[in-house]
N, C-alpha and C positions, 0 to 999 in steps of 0.2 A: 463471066465465070473465069476463074483462074485455076491453074493446075500447079501444085507444088510438088516437085520431084522429091523423093526420099533417097536414102543411100542404097535402097534395094530397087533394082531395075523392075519397072512395070508397076510398082506399088506407089500410088500417088494420093495426095490429099487434094480434095476438090473444095474450092472456096467460091460459093455462089455470089453473084452481085445482088446486094440487098438494097431495095428502094424503100426508104422510110420517110414518114411525115407525121403530123400530129395524130393521125388515125392509127398508126402502127407501122407495119412493114409488109412488103411483098417480095418474094423471090422465087425463081424457078429452081427447084432442087434437082430436076433432071430435064434435059431437053436432048433428044436424040440428035438433032441437027447441031446443037452447040457442042455436044460431046464429039461428034464426028469431025467438026471443025478443029477440035483439039487433038485429033488423031486417035480417038477412042471409039471403036465401032463394036458395040455390044448390044445384043438383042435380049433384053430382060423379059422373063416370062412369069415371074412370081414375086410378090411382095410379102414380107414377113414382119411381124411386129411383136415385141416383147415388153413386158412391164416388170420391173424388179425393184426391190428395196435396197437401201444402203447395205453394203457389205456383200452383195451377191456377186459371184464370179462365175461366168459362163464360158466354157471352152477348155481347151483349144480344139476346135472341130474342123473337119474337112470332109469332102466327098472325093473318092478316087474316080479316075476316068473309067468309063466314058461319061460319068455323071458329075464330074468336077464342076464346081460353081465359082463364078465371079460374083462378088458381092459389093454393092454400093451401100455403105452403112452411114446412118445419120441418127441424131438424137432429136426427138420431138419435145422432150421434157427432161430436165435434169442434166447430169454430167456423168460421163464414163471415161475410163482409160481404155482405149480401143487398141488391140494388139493383133499383129499379123506376124507369122513365122514362115520364112521361106523354106518350102519342102522340096524344091526343084533340085534334084541331086547333081545336075550339071551346072548349077548356078554358083558363082563365086561367093554368094551370100547365103548358101545353104546353111540352115540351122541358126540363122541370125533373126532376131526379133526386132520389130519396130513398134513403137507405141506413140499414141497421140491423144490429147484431150479432145474429145468431141462433146459438144454441149448444145443445148437449145439456144444459148446466148451466142456462141461463136459461129454456129450454123455450118461448121466444117463437116466434110464427109470423107470417109476413107474408101478408096476403090481397091478392093482386095482381089487380085486376079486368081484364076485357077492355079493350083500348085502351092497354095498357102493354107496354113491352119489359121483360124480366127477365133478370137475370144474377147471378152471385155469384163471390166469390174465397175461396179456402181459406187461412185464416191459422193453422190448427193443423197438426200433423203429417199428419193425415188427417181427412177429414170424410165422413160419410154423410148425404145430403140426400134427403128424401122430400117429394113434393108431389102434392096432389090436383088434378085438372083437371076442368072442367065440359064440355070438348069433347075428342074424340079427336084424336090427332095426324093432321095432314094436310100432307104434304110440299109439295103445290102451293100452299098458302097461307102457308108459312113466310117469315119475313123477319127482318131483324136490323139492328143498329146497331153500329158499331165501338166497342169498349170504351174506346178512348182518344180519343174525339171531344172536342176541346178545348172545344167549346161546352157540353158537359155538366159538365165539371169534377168528375168523380167521383173520390173518394178510395177506392181499392180496398184500402187498408191494406197495400200491398206495393209494392216497386220494380217498375214495369211492364216494365223491361228484363229482369227475371228471371222474368216470368210465363210459365206454361205454357199456351199458347193453341192451340186447334185451327187447322188451315189454313183451314177454313171461316170461323171467327170472325175471323181475321186480315185477310180480304179484304172484310169487310162494309163498307158505305158509312157515312159520317157521317149524322147525322139529317136534314140538309138534302137528302140524295139517297136516302133510304130509300124503300121502296115501300109505306109504311103507308097503309092505306085508312080509318083511323079519323077 
């Protein structure tokens, strides 16, 4: 298992070691011991899975403390552009967005720490996304940022006028007016 640092502190791409042969492949998507060996000590408590069709855009979502969530995101089927935005006000990268292609083929994962908003867009026909969380869902602590906030300049890999976005996500505020407590 390898860790790829990003330009944002604590936000990393995880690349598992894949063992393949004529039967197919095998890999460990998560191993507490291997993550600890890499300096990542997180106690995950919940797994979530979503299925979406091409053009779907989900996010950008977060939960405020004390229910803030670290997420380990991966794709089981299809391809997504996965995005994290740094909401930590004392961070030199506050308000900066990072994106990465996650796919069933490349098997990469994005570790999104507490203090970030997260979202993704589906660029394949369909996509199944799974993510581990270190806190349970808490409706009262949820927040979000509008996906088309011009200050974030996110390339979602699609024409946003054709994006399929929930009503809830369409009315989220821009980062300057979000309720982030980080």
